[in-house]
Backbone bond lengths (Angstrom), bond angles and torsions (degrees), N, CA, C in turn:
res aa  C-N    CA-C-N  psi(-1)  N-CA   C-N-CA  omega(-1)  CA-C   N-CA-C  phi
1 X - - - 1.459 - - 1.523 109.45 -
2 X 1.334 117.97 147.15 1.458 122.11 -179.63 1.522 110.06 -74.71
3 X 1.346 115.22 168.40 1.466 119.68 179.84 1.517 111.75 -65.72
4 X 1.321 117.37 -19.58 1.459 121.33 178.37 1.520 112.00 -84.49
5 X 1.337 117.49 -8.07 1.458 120.73 -177.45 1.509 113.76 87.20
6 X 1.331 118.15 2.24 1.462 122.44 -179.34 1.522 109.56 -88.19
7 X 1.324 116.20 130.13 1.460 119.35 179.70 1.525 112.97 -128.69
8 X 1.346 116.54 7.97 1.455 118.60 -176.83 1.521 109.46 -155.69
9 X 1.333 116.32 145.84 1.463 121.23 176.08 1.520 109.93 -116.26
10 X 1.316 115.47 141.26 1.459 121.78 173.59 1.521 107.63 -106.14
11 X 1.306 116.27 118.27 1.457 123.03 -177.28 1.528 108.19 -99.48
12 X 1.333 116.77 110.53 1.464 122.04 -173.63 1.527 110.18 -101.18
13 X 1.313 115.33 132.76 1.458 121.30 177.15 1.526 109.85 -144.03
14 X 1.316 115.48 168.36 1.459 121.79 175.11 1.520 108.68 -124.96
15 X 1.293 117.18 157.79 1.462 120.00 176.59 1.525 109.73 -66.16
16 X 1.320 116.71 140.91 1.459 120.32 174.51 1.524 109.29 -72.97
17 X 1.313 115.47 167.45 1.474 118.59 178.66 1.526 110.77 -61.54
18 X 1.333 117.04 -37.32 1.461 119.50 178.78 1.523 110.61 -65.58
19 X 1.308 117.42 -43.27 1.462 120.52 179.21 1.524 111.08 -61.62
20 X 1.314 116.78 -38.29 1.463 120.27 177.85 1.525 111.52 -67.65
21 X 1.333 116.21 -37.46 1.467 119.59 177.80 1.527 111.00 -66.37
22 X 1.329 116.93 -43.93 1.467 120.04 179.18 1.529 109.83 -63.73
23 X 1.306 116.31 -37.84 1.464 120.56 176.89 1.520 110.79 -62.82
24 X 1.314 116.52 -36.51 1.468 121.44 -178.95 1.520 112.63 -75.79
25 X 1.349 116.50 -40.49 1.465 120.22 -173.64 1.530 113.58 -106.03
26 X 1.317 117.37 4.23 1.470 124.22 174.25 1.521 114.74 80.04
27 X 1.324 118.72 -37.76 1.464 120.51 178.98 1.527 109.99 -134.97
28 X 1.332 114.54 158.25 1.462 119.40 177.71 1.524 110.70 -65.74
29 X 1.325 116.86 -37.39 1.457 120.30 -179.69 1.516 112.29 -62.35
30 X 1.327 116.70 -42.71 1.462 119.75 178.79 1.522 111.21 -67.35
31 X 1.336 116.38 -36.73 1.458 120.09 176.98 1.528 110.38 -64.12
32 X 1.337 116.38 -42.45 1.462 120.43 178.95 1.519 111.37 -63.16
33 X 1.327 116.70 -42.55 1.466 120.54 178.50 1.523 110.87 -60.02
34 X 1.324 116.78 -42.63 1.473 120.78 -178.68 1.522 110.81 -63.19
35 X 1.334 116.77 -48.81 1.468 120.14 -177.42 1.525 111.02 -64.48
36 X 1.324 116.76 -46.31 1.465 119.71 -176.14 1.518 112.13 -72.15
37 X 1.338 117.82 -28.11 1.464 119.83 177.24 1.522 111.35 -68.01
38 X 1.323 116.54 -21.51 1.468 121.21 177.40 1.525 111.65 -95.03
39 X 1.324 116.54 3.31 1.455 120.57 178.72 1.513 114.55 89.58
40 X 1.326 117.12 9.85 1.449 120.46 -178.91 1.520 113.08 -82.60
41 X 1.330 116.24 165.95 1.458 122.84 178.95 1.529 108.97 -100.14
42 X 1.315 117.10 99.88 1.455 120.12 -177.44 1.526 111.57 -67.98
43 X 1.320 116.11 -26.40 1.467 120.01 -179.72 1.521 111.62 -59.88
44 X 1.322 117.10 -31.74 1.462 120.81 179.00 1.525 110.56 -63.86
45 X 1.331 116.95 -41.00 1.463 121.27 177.61 1.534 110.36 -64.65
46 X 1.341 116.05 -40.25 1.466 120.05 -179.65 1.528 111.47 -67.02
47 X 1.332 116.56 -42.88 1.461 120.51 -179.46 1.532 110.81 -65.39
48 X 1.317 116.52 -43.20 1.460 120.61 178.75 1.523 110.85 -61.71
49 X 1.316 116.81 -43.87 1.458 121.37 -179.87 1.532 111.05 -65.44
50 X 1.327 116.69 -43.64 1.462 120.30 -178.64 1.525 110.86 -62.12
51 X 1.327 116.36 -41.75 1.464 120.38 179.96 1.532 110.46 -64.89
52 X 1.330 116.40 -42.99 1.456 119.29 -179.90 1.530 110.68 -64.71
53 X 1.333 117.35 -46.74 1.470 120.16 -177.56 1.518 110.97 -61.47
54 X 1.322 116.41 -38.90 1.465 120.34 178.24 1.533 110.59 -63.48
55 X 1.335 115.96 -46.28 1.461 120.33 -179.46 1.520 111.53 -66.06
56 X 1.318 116.41 -43.55 1.468 119.68 -177.88 1.526 110.63 -65.41
57 X 1.319 116.65 -40.47 1.459 120.58 178.54 1.520 111.10 -61.90
58 X 1.346 116.84 -40.65 1.457 120.88 178.62 1.529 110.80 -64.87
59 X 1.324 116.45 -44.19 1.464 120.39 178.69 1.526 110.45 -60.57
60 X 1.326 116.29 -45.31 1.468 119.97 -177.57 1.528 111.50 -64.62
61 X 1.338 117.56 -41.39 1.460 120.80 179.56 1.525 111.23 -64.43
62 X 1.320 115.91 -45.62 1.466 119.39 -177.49 1.529 110.96 -69.66
63 X 1.327 117.39 -38.94 1.455 120.57 178.42 1.524 110.77 -63.93
64 X 1.324 116.69 -39.97 1.468 121.09 -178.83 1.520 112.50 -64.70
65 X 1.320 117.13 -19.77 1.465 119.84 179.53 1.522 112.54 -73.52
66 X 1.341 117.62 -17.70 1.467 119.91 -177.99 1.524 113.58 -124.41
67 X 1.355 117.50 -15.60 1.463 118.20 -172.58 1.523 110.47 -157.83
68 X 1.314 115.82 138.11 1.462 119.51 172.65 1.523 108.66 -63.02
69 X 1.333 116.54 148.32 1.458 118.29 -177.59 1.524 111.86 -151.17
70 X 1.293 114.50 161.14 1.460 122.54 -179.48 1.527 107.93 -136.01
71 X 1.348 116.73 136.77 1.462 121.64 179.23 1.521 109.44 -89.56
72 X 1.335 115.78 130.98 1.464 122.01 176.67 1.521 108.59 -124.96
73 X 1.330 116.47 124.33 1.460 121.83 177.57 1.528 110.02 -75.03
74 X 1.312 116.33 149.60 1.472 122.32 178.85 1.525 112.40 -48.96
75 X 1.320 117.61 -41.19 1.461 120.78 -175.24 1.520 112.96 -63.29
76 X 1.340 117.48 -22.02 1.461 120.77 -176.45 1.530 113.19 -98.59
77 X 1.317 117.97 0.76 1.457 120.66 -178.80 1.533 113.27 -58.03
78 X 1.350 119.43 -44.10 1.469 118.54 -176.76 1.520 114.01 -60.60
79 X 1.328 118.19 -25.68 1.463 120.51 -176.49 1.525 113.41 -105.75
80 X 1.343 117.05 -2.84 1.459 119.70 -178.19 1.525 110.08 -80.55
81 X 1.329 116.78 140.00 1.464 121.75 -179.43 1.526 110.27 -96.46
82 X 1.316 116.66 107.88 1.461 122.19 177.08 1.522 109.43 -89.72
83 X 1.353 115.84 153.87 1.457 119.48 177.47 1.527 110.02 -144.71
84 X 1.338 118.32 163.23 1.469 122.01 -173.55 1.525 115.08 -65.05
85 X 1.317 118.94 -11.49 1.460 120.86 178.58 1.524 112.27 -86.57
86 X 1.316 116.63 9.84 1.461 121.78 -179.33 1.524 110.51 -115.27
87 X 1.316 115.33 157.79 1.456 121.05 161.81 1.518 106.34 -122.95
88 X 1.316 116.18 160.26 1.456 121.32 -175.10 1.518 109.46 -117.37
89 X 1.332 116.31 129.73 1.461 122.49 173.77 1.523 107.40 -115.52
90 X 1.325 116.38 115.26 1.461 121.97 -179.62 1.522 108.94 -100.86
91 X 1.324 116.89 128.56 1.467 122.04 176.74 1.522 107.67 -120.49
92 X 1.313 116.63 108.39 1.461 119.19 -177.15 1.510 111.21 164.38
93 X 1.317 116.25 -157.20 1.450 121.62 -178.95 1.532 110.98 -84.25
94 X 1.340 115.07 171.12 1.460 120.72 -179.44 1.522 111.79 -55.84
95 X 1.328 116.87 -39.45 1.447 120.10 -178.08 1.513 113.33 -61.35
96 X 1.333 117.50 -29.80 1.461 120.57 178.79 1.531 110.33 -69.61
97 X 1.324 117.25 -34.39 1.464 120.70 175.58 1.527 109.50 -63.24
98 X 1.339 115.84 -45.91 1.461 120.37 179.16 1.519 111.34 -60.82
99 X 1.326 116.82 -43.04 1.455 120.59 -178.23 1.525 112.43 -70.77
100 X 1.323 116.77 -25.39 1.459 120.57 179.21 1.519 111.95 -81.81
101 X 1.324 116.50 -40.10 1.470 121.56 -170.70 1.520 113.01 -57.92
102 X 1.326 117.44 -32.76 1.470 119.03 -174.43 1.521 113.27 -78.39
103 X 1.346 117.69 -6.38 1.465 120.36 -178.66 1.530 113.37 -106.65
104 X 1.335 118.52 -13.47 1.460 119.71 -167.52 1.527 114.38 -93.98
105 X 1.327 117.11 -5.35 1.467 121.71 173.86 1.527 113.20 55.35
106 X 1.330 115.25 49.92 1.460 119.96 173.22 1.509 116.49 85.11
107 X 1.338 118.56 0.09 1.469 120.79 175.18 1.535 108.65 -62.75
108 X 1.350 118.68 137.04 1.466 119.36 179.86 1.528 112.32 -61.40
109 X 1.333 115.73 137.80 1.462 122.67 -178.18 1.525 109.24 -114.50
110 X 1.313 116.60 126.12 1.465 123.11 172.37 1.522 106.71 -106.10
111 X 1.322 116.76 114.66 1.460 121.80 -173.28 1.519 110.55 -104.33
112 X 1.325 115.70 125.08 1.469 122.64 -173.83 1.527 109.97 -113.86
113 X 1.332 115.79 129.91 1.460 121.93 176.26 1.534 108.65 -88.45
114 X 1.340 118.65 111.84 1.462 120.51 -176.35 1.523 113.89 -81.47
115 X 1.332 117.06 -11.52 1.466 119.85 -174.60 1.525 108.65 -153.84
116 X 1.323 116.24 87.40 1.466 120.46 -174.62 1.519 112.92 -68.48
117 X 1.321 117.93 -18.28 1.455 120.15 178.00 1.526 111.82 -77.33
118 X 1.323 116.88 -22.99 1.467 120.66 -177.32 1.523 113.89 -105.00
119 X 1.336 117.50 -33.38 1.460 121.06 -171.52 1.519 111.00 -109.58
120 X 1.326 116.37 132.49 1.463 120.93 179.69 1.522 111.56 -61.17
121 X 1.327 116.20 -41.92 1.455 119.93 174.66 1.511 115.32 72.38
122 X 1.332 117.82 37.98 1.459 121.03 177.39 1.530 110.65 -58.40
123 X 1.330 116.18 -36.73 1.466 121.45 -179.82 1.525 112.02 -103.96
124 X 1.329 116.98 13.87 1.464 121.39 -173.10 1.532 110.07 -122.69
125 X 1.322 118.93 79.39 1.461 120.19 -174.77 1.521 115.03 -76.29
126 X 1.337 118.00 -16.00 1.454 120.32 -172.81 1.527 111.82 -110.10
127 X 1.321 115.12 159.96 1.464 122.88 176.33 1.527 108.38 -117.91
128 X 1.337 117.79 167.79 1.466 119.49 176.06 1.519 112.67 -59.99
129 X 1.335 116.80 -21.61 1.457 120.53 -177.69 1.531 113.28 -84.53
130 X 1.353 117.71 -25.99 1.469 117.71 -173.43 1.530 114.42 -121.63
131 X 1.330 118.41 0.56 1.466 119.64 -174.69 1.532 112.94 -68.56
132 X 1.337 117.29 -26.87 1.466 120.11 -173.05 1.528 111.38 -63.86
133 X 1.312 117.13 -29.98 1.460 120.21 177.25 1.534 109.96 -62.89
134 X 1.331 116.18 -38.05 1.466 120.15 177.86 1.524 110.51 -66.38
135 X 1.330 117.29 -39.61 1.465 120.95 177.27 1.527 109.82 -60.40
136 X 1.318 116.52 -44.24 1.469 120.52 -179.07 1.525 111.23 -64.30
137 X 1.326 117.65 -37.03 1.462 120.57 177.98 1.527 111.26 -66.77
138 X 1.347 116.43 -39.43 1.466 119.42 177.98 1.524 110.06 -65.08
139 X 1.339 117.57 -42.72 1.460 121.21 179.89 1.527 111.47 -63.02
140 X 1.335 116.05 -32.18 1.472 120.50 179.26 1.523 111.64 -87.85
141 X 1.328 116.43 0.06 1.470 122.73 -179.19 1.528 111.24 59.58
142 X 1.341 115.74 39.46 1.458 121.54 177.96 1.529 108.85 -131.28
143 X 1.304 116.28 62.76 1.459 121.08 -176.41 1.527 110.29 -132.93
144 X 1.321 115.89 161.93 1.465 121.94 177.05 1.522 108.89 -117.90
145 X 1.329 115.09 148.99 1.461 120.03 -179.89 1.525 110.38 -129.20
146 X 1.312 114.66 157.19 1.467 121.46 166.01 1.519 106.96 -102.21
147 X 1.318 116.73 117.99 1.451 120.12 179.03 1.526 109.55 -86.26
148 X 1.313 116.08 134.94 1.458 121.86 -179.08 1.523 109.15 -123.89
149 X 1.325 115.83 129.56 1.454 120.48 177.72 1.524 110.47 -68.59
150 X 1.326 116.16 147.66 1.456 123.19 176.84 1.522 109.44 -112.73
151 X 1.321 115.96 149.78 1.461 121.44 172.95 1.522 108.49 -89.61
152 X 1.328 115.64 147.58 1.458 120.83 -178.40 1.521 109.85 -130.02
153 X 1.335 116.02 134.41 1.460 122.37 169.36 1.517 107.29 -115.10
154 X 1.337 115.83 122.01 1.462 120.40 -179.59 1.529 108.68 -122.51
155 X 1.337 115.65 123.19 1.457 120.48 -178.96 1.523 111.28 -88.55
156 X 1.331 115.99 161.13 1.462 120.79 -178.95 1.519 112.71 -70.85
157 X 1.347 118.05 -8.08 1.468 119.96 174.29 1.527 111.99 -97.41
158 X 1.349 116.71 6.49 1.456 120.94 176.35 1.518 115.16 97.68
159 X 1.329 119.09 -12.72 1.463 120.60 178.69 1.531 109.78 -67.68
160 X 1.350 114.70 153.06 1.458 120.08 -173.16 1.517 110.29 -146.47
161 X 1.322 116.32 143.96 1.461 122.21 178.17 1.516 108.73 -140.66
162 X 1.345 116.17 136.17 1.459 121.96 177.50 1.518 110.77 -105.34
163 X 1.333 116.26 154.40 1.452 121.93 174.65 1.516 110.30 -134.84
164 X 1.328 117.37 130.95 1.460 121.16 176.61 1.528 110.28 -80.70
165 X 1.331 117.33 -45.36 1.462 121.86 178.79 1.523 112.06 -96.55
166 X 1.333 115.97 -51.62 1.458 118.38 -175.23 1.519 112.11 -164.15
167 X 1.317 114.39 164.52 1.462 123.69 171.51 1.515 108.32 -118.66
168 X 1.326 115.93 144.75 1.462 121.03 171.06 1.515 107.91 -114.83
169 X 1.317 116.96 131.77 1.460 122.41 176.60 1.516 107.02 -122.76
170 X 1.332 117.49 118.11 1.451 119.25 -178.53 1.513 112.22 175.14
171 X 1.332 115.68 -150.31 1.454 122.47 -179.53 1.521 109.93 -99.05
172 X 1.321 116.42 142.61 1.465 120.46 -177.72 1.523 112.14 -68.03
173 X 1.331 118.12 -23.18 1.465 121.42 178.54 1.531 108.59 -102.54
174 X 1.323 116.43 -166.84 1.461 120.40 -178.03 1.523 113.06 -92.41
175 X 1.323 117.82 7.47 1.462 119.44 176.99 1.525 108.88 -79.27
176 X 1.333 116.35 166.94 1.455 121.00 -176.37 1.527 111.90 -66.82
177 X 1.315 115.03 143.53 1.456 121.78 172.72 1.529 107.90 -88.78
178 X 1.331 116.97 136.37 1.463 121.68 179.63 1.531 108.71 -118.04
179 X 1.324 116.51 129.86 1.463 120.62 -175.41 1.523 109.44 -166.82
180 X 1.333 115.49 167.89 1.460 122.17 169.63 1.520 107.78 -108.92
181 X 1.324 116.40 132.92 1.455 121.57 -178.43 1.520 109.43 -113.62
182 X 1.323 116.28 138.46 1.454 121.54 177.56 1.506 111.38 -127.29
183 X 1.350 116.30 128.63 1.461 120.85 -176.56 1.522 109.19 -153.29
184 X 1.320 116.75 127.41 1.464 123.57 178.11 1.525 112.42 52.53
185 X 1.320 116.18 42.33 1.456 120.87 176.41 1.515 115.28 81.69
186 X 1.333 118.27 -2.05 1.459 122.47 178.60 1.526 109.83 -106.92
187 X 1.329 116.90 152.10 1.467 122.48 178.33 1.518 110.34 -134.31
188 X 1.335 115.62 147.10 1.463 121.80 174.64 1.525 109.04 -145.48
189 X 1.335 115.88 152.26 1.463 121.25 168.21 1.516 107.84 -94.61
190 X 1.322 116.57 133.08 1.463 121.07 -174.65 1.526 112.38 -122.19
191 X 1.316 114.33 149.08 1.458 123.91 163.01 1.520 104.96 -126.33
192 X 1.336 116.91 112.48 1.466 119.26 -172.59 1.522 110.26 -149.65
193 X 1.320 115.20 -179.83 1.467 121.42 174.64 1.519 111.97 -86.73
194 X 1.323 116.76 12.03 1.457 120.98 177.37 1.513 112.88 108.50
195 X 1.312 115.21 174.08 1.464 122.46 -176.58 1.526 109.40 -118.24
196 X 1.325 115.84 134.91 1.459 122.01 172.11 1.520 108.36 -105.72
197 X 1.331 116.88 128.40 1.458 122.15 173.79 1.522 106.77 -116.82
198 X 1.318 116.69 117.50 1.467 121.30 -172.83 1.516 112.13 -113.65
199 X 1.326 115.61 141.61 1.460 121.78 168.38 1.526 108.72 -82.94
200 X 1.327 116.19 171.57 1.458 119.57 175.16 1.526 110.15 -63.05
201 X 1.341 116.94 -38.08 1.468 120.57 178.58 1.525 111.30 -60.98
202 X 1.333 116.83 -34.20 1.457 120.76 -177.12 1.511 114.66 -90.97
203 X 1.343 117.27 2.88 1.463 119.84 -173.43 1.518 113.90 -68.46
204 X 1.350 117.35 -17.01 1.472 119.94 176.90 1.526 111.18 -92.16
205 X 1.326 117.42 3.24 1.464 121.51 -178.65 1.510 112.58 -103.93
206 X 1.334 116.11 -118.09 1.464 122.17 -175.05 1.528 111.03 -57.26
207 X 1.315 117.22 -42.39 1.465 120.06 -179.50 1.518 111.47 -60.55
208 X 1.332 117.26 -39.55 1.461 119.57 -178.72 1.516 111.69 -64.30
209 X 1.343 117.17 -31.24 1.465 119.32 179.15 1.521 110.81 -67.57
210 X 1.334 117.02 -32.02 1.460 120.26 176.96 1.522 109.88 -68.78
211 X 1.331 117.02 -40.25 1.460 120.37 175.92 1.527 110.97 -64.16
212 X 1.334 117.03 -38.19 1.458 119.86 178.29 1.526 110.84 -63.08
213 X 1.331 116.58 -41.94 1.461 120.74 178.10 1.528 110.65 -62.41
214 X 1.339 115.60 -43.18 1.460 120.08 179.17 1.523 111.06 -62.11
215 X 1.325 116.21 -41.95 1.466 120.59 179.74 1.517 110.68 -64.64
216 X 1.339 116.85 -39.09 1.458 119.97 179.37 1.519 112.92 -64.78
217 X 1.326 117.26 -32.99 1.464 121.17 -179.90 1.522 112.18 -79.66
218 X 1.337 116.55 -20.20 1.467 119.50 -178.30 1.521 112.40 -63.15
219 X 1.318 117.35 -23.75 1.461 119.42 -178.30 1.516 112.08 -64.56
220 X 1.327 116.01 -22.29 1.456 118.89 179.32 1.531 111.58 -84.70
221 X 1.347 115.87 -10.51 1.454 121.17 177.04 1.521 111.24 -107.73
222 X 1.320 115.56 -32.60 1.460 121.38 -177.43 1.526 107.70 -139.30
223 X 1.319 119.04 115.07 1.471 121.43 -176.71 1.523 114.10 -69.10
224 X 1.335 118.08 -9.50 1.467 120.09 -178.67 1.528 110.46 -62.00
225 X 1.311 115.83 135.75 1.463 121.69 180.00 1.523 108.65 -85.96
226 X 1.326 116.26 96.55 1.463 120.39 -178.32 1.519 109.70 -116.25
227 X 1.336 117.19 149.50 1.466 119.67 178.95 1.526 110.45 -69.63
228 X 1.343 118.02 158.09 1.464 120.33 178.35 1.523 110.64 -59.51
229 X 1.333 117.32 131.96 1.463 119.21 177.30 1.518 110.66 -65.71
230 X 1.318 115.79 154.03 1.456 120.89 -179.64 1.529 110.04 -111.38
231 X 1.329 117.55 142.77 1.466 119.85 177.42 1.520 110.91 -58.20
232 X 1.328 116.43 134.17 1.459 120.92 -179.04 1.525 109.59 -124.53
233 X 1.330 115.97 103.55 1.453 121.33 174.30 1.517 108.48 -159.93
234 X 1.333 116.02 164.09 1.454 121.33 -171.55 1.523 112.53 -79.70
235 X 1.332 115.45 163.14 1.465 120.87 178.39 1.524 112.15 -60.35
236 X 1.316 116.74 -28.27 1.467 121.32 -177.20 1.527 112.39 -93.26
237 X 1.327 117.34 9.71 1.463 121.92 -178.29 1.527 110.83 -118.33
238 X 1.315 115.59 168.09 1.461 123.58 173.10 1.521 107.86 -123.29
239 X 1.319 116.25 156.76 1.460 120.94 172.47 1.515 108.83 -122.08
240 X 1.341 116.83 134.18 1.461 119.80 173.71 1.517 109.91 -112.07
241 X 1.325 115.46 145.97 1.450 122.55 177.40 1.525 108.26 -138.14
242 X 1.324 116.61 130.71 1.461 121.93 175.75 1.521 107.95 -89.43
243 X 1.307 116.78 126.70 1.461 121.29 -178.03 1.531 110.34 -87.96
244 X 1.317 116.17 122.99 1.466 122.99 169.89 1.526 112.57 53.29
245 X 1.318 116.25 53.04 1.461 120.31 177.54 1.533 109.96 -65.36
246 X 1.330 116.52 134.41 1.471 121.91 -176.31 1.525 109.44 -107.26
247 X 1.319 116.24 127.03 1.459 121.81 179.68 1.528 109.76 -93.56
248 X 1.319 116.67 128.29 1.461 121.58 179.71 1.521 108.98 -148.26
249 X 1.347 116.80 -171.66 1.462 120.23 178.69 1.522 111.65 -63.51
250 X 1.331 116.96 -28.01 1.456 121.13 -176.33 1.528 113.78 -108.64
251 X 1.319 118.51 -11.05 1.468 120.56 -176.23 1.523 110.76 -127.57
252 X 1.333 115.75 150.63 1.458 122.09 -177.17 1.531 109.80 -117.13
253 X 1.325 116.00 174.52 1.471 119.90 -177.27 1.523 111.68 -151.89
254 X 1.343 115.76 45.96 1.465 119.81 176.65 1.527 112.64 -103.32
255 X 1.343 116.60 -37.19 1.467 120.66 179.04 1.522 109.03 -87.31
256 X 1.320 117.17 79.04 1.460 120.27 -173.59 1.525 113.96 -115.93
257 X 1.316 119.02 -3.55 1.464 121.09 177.85 1.515 108.89 -164.09
258 X 1.320 115.60 152.75 1.455 119.27 178.07 1.513 112.35 179.99
259 X 1.318 115.79 172.09 1.452 123.35 -179.30 1.529 108.97 -108.79
260 X 1.335 115.90 134.34 1.457 122.19 179.04 1.522 109.23 -113.67
261 X 1.330 116.42 141.14 1.458 120.74 172.37 1.519 108.42 -135.65
262 X 1.316 116.17 -168.83 1.461 119.77 -175.46 1.521 112.63 -62.53
263 X 1.324 117.03 -24.14 1.460 120.96 -178.01 1.519 113.42 -106.81
264 X 1.317 118.18 -0.47 1.460 121.94 -175.77 1.527 110.30 -132.59
265 X 1.352 117.91 82.65 1.462 120.35 -179.67 1.527 111.63 -84.23
266 X 1.309 114.48 174.10 1.456 123.03 174.14 1.530 106.65 -111.62
267 X 1.332 117.09 132.36 1.459 121.86 -179.93 1.527 108.55 -112.56
268 X 1.334 116.79 125.65 1.462 121.24 -177.70 1.525 108.95 -129.95
269 X 1.320 116.44 126.15 1.461 121.99 176.70 1.520 108.99 -109.59
270 X 1.315 117.34 124.44 1.452 121.75 -176.51 1.526 111.47 -75.20
271 X 1.341 115.65 136.87 1.463 122.98 170.67 1.526 110.37 -113.92
272 X 1.334 117.33 18.43 1.461 121.68 -175.59 1.535 109.62 -98.84
273 X 1.351 118.67 116.67 1.466 119.63 -178.47 1.524 113.40 -65.18
274 X 1.336 117.32 -31.33 1.462 122.07 178.14 1.528 109.25 -144.78
275 X 1.321 116.02 163.48 1.467 123.92 171.94 1.528 115.04 67.95
276 X 1.329 117.96 9.07 1.455 118.72 173.06 1.524 109.97 -74.33
277 X 1.341 117.48 135.74 1.462 121.27 -177.11 1.517 111.31 -142.00
278 X 1.324 114.62 156.05 1.466 122.70 164.58 1.520 105.49 -128.34
279 X 1.343 116.99 118.93 1.463 118.67 175.74 1.517 109.54 -128.96
280 X 1.331 115.25 163.44 1.459 119.61 -173.52 1.519 111.99 -123.81
281 X 1.343 114.30 146.27 1.471 122.65 171.77 1.519 113.29 55.54
282 X 1.321 117.30 33.32 1.459 121.96 175.04 1.506 115.25 73.36
283 X 1.339 118.05 7.33 1.468 121.48 -178.85 1.523 108.04 -100.30
284 X 1.335 116.61 100.63 1.458 120.72 -173.57 1.525 112.82 -69.81
285 X 1.331 117.00 -18.08 1.462 119.66 178.74 1.527 111.75 -82.36
286 X 1.323 116.88 -9.27 1.460 122.86 179.73 1.524 107.06 -105.95
287 X 1.344 117.54 86.20 1.459 119.57 -167.73 1.517 112.48 -146.20
288 X 1.332 113.93 165.31 1.451 123.07 169.38 1.522 108.26 -114.16
289 X 1.330 117.09 141.23 1.459 119.74 170.88 1.524 108.40 -68.27
290 X 1.340 115.83 137.88 1.461 120.28 -177.90 1.524 109.17 -136.24
291 X 1.321 114.56 71.78 1.459 120.81 -176.74 1.527 111.24 -106.11
292 X 1.327 116.30 176.77 1.460 122.51 -175.32 1.525 111.68 -46.50
293 X 1.310 116.51 132.93 1.456 122.17 -178.18 1.515 113.13 98.59
294 X 1.327 117.16 -20.17 1.466 120.83 179.58 1.532 109.76 -82.07
295 X 1.317 115.84 137.40 1.463 122.23 176.10 1.529 107.49 -124.37
296 X 1.320 115.90 125.66 1.461 120.92 -178.13 1.521 110.41 -109.53
297 X 1.324 115.67 133.82 1.461 121.88 170.86 1.519 107.34 -104.43
298 X 1.322 116.26 119.11 1.465 122.15 -175.55 1.520 108.83 -109.69
299 X 1.329 116.67 127.36 1.454 119.07 179.83 1.513 111.78 -166.71
300 X 1.326 116.10 -168.05 1.458 122.39 179.81 1.524 108.53 -78.47
301 X 1.326 116.97 128.99 1.467 121.57 179.92 1.526 110.31 -71.15
302 X 1.327 117.75 149.65 1.472 119.90 178.55 1.524 113.15 -67.64
303 X 1.346 117.54 -31.05 1.457 119.90 178.86 1.525 111.38 -90.34
304 X 1.315 116.87 163.42 1.464 122.81 179.09 1.523 110.47 -129.19
305 X 1.327 115.51 154.19 1.458 120.40 170.55 1.533 107.92 -80.00
306 X 1.351 115.54 142.88 1.469 120.61 -178.13 1.532 108.43 -123.27
307 X 1.334 115.47 100.43 1.458 121.90 -176.47 1.522 109.77 -98.79
308 X 1.332 116.44 119.60 1.461 121.01 -179.50 1.520 108.82 -66.80
309 X 1.340 116.15 135.34 1.456 121.13 -178.40 1.527 109.69 -114.76
310 X 1.334 115.70 164.40 1.458 120.59 177.46 1.514 110.07 -72.89
311 X 1.306 115.58 145.65 1.468 120.91 178.27 1.525 110.04 -75.67
């Protein structure tokens, strides 16, 4: 066992687009026929897959030289049991890091960018060529991490969901979400397109698109040409925004944005008889039912994601 107490690595990956197509159409030939019959470039799927497989194979070979490891597909993360004697190596896009972080309960994560030409890699500081040094530092217990706050949704029946980037609270379809919202001692009944609760890590994602929309509409109120405003809140805080709140005889639209911290949660009571949901990080299959009678407390989670950084 290493001086850090770690004796096993969990290697996390997701299926490539080509692998998903072959899974859907049974053979590569049928997948190619489908894409090309629609005018698509199948070669792009093949090139992307080849690059990923090459990178993943290199990571697995190099990791195996210093540590036993097990491959876990993204789809199995919610049911996989992580423990403190493991470290996690994620090979994939930024979203896979976000989807992994909320399940590992503070285990250090080494995130590897398998294709720097395709992926921005905001959360992927390492490459297949240099990640092993980070693994060795973790094993020697001489590593540094960036801690990232997580968002938490806790229901009154005890169920709980974490979000690395954001949580969505609303209706599973495109109809209006109905609920009561409570914030800083005030309450309102809402009919809206749902609520986004973003962490600082997620502020450049879904939340930023809401700010962009707001900035675009400002031109009709103020002719000044100003750049889109940027979300401003601390790493240890969350921001919530209500999307398209509708004002009527029964619904209000004043509590539409705010900052949450460890002492200031958001309380939401569902008025939706069916199709109410809370999901995290854009993964609709990773959700809690949020129907009439359910009350959600939204706030900063007690645990944090720990992303290993370069020295």
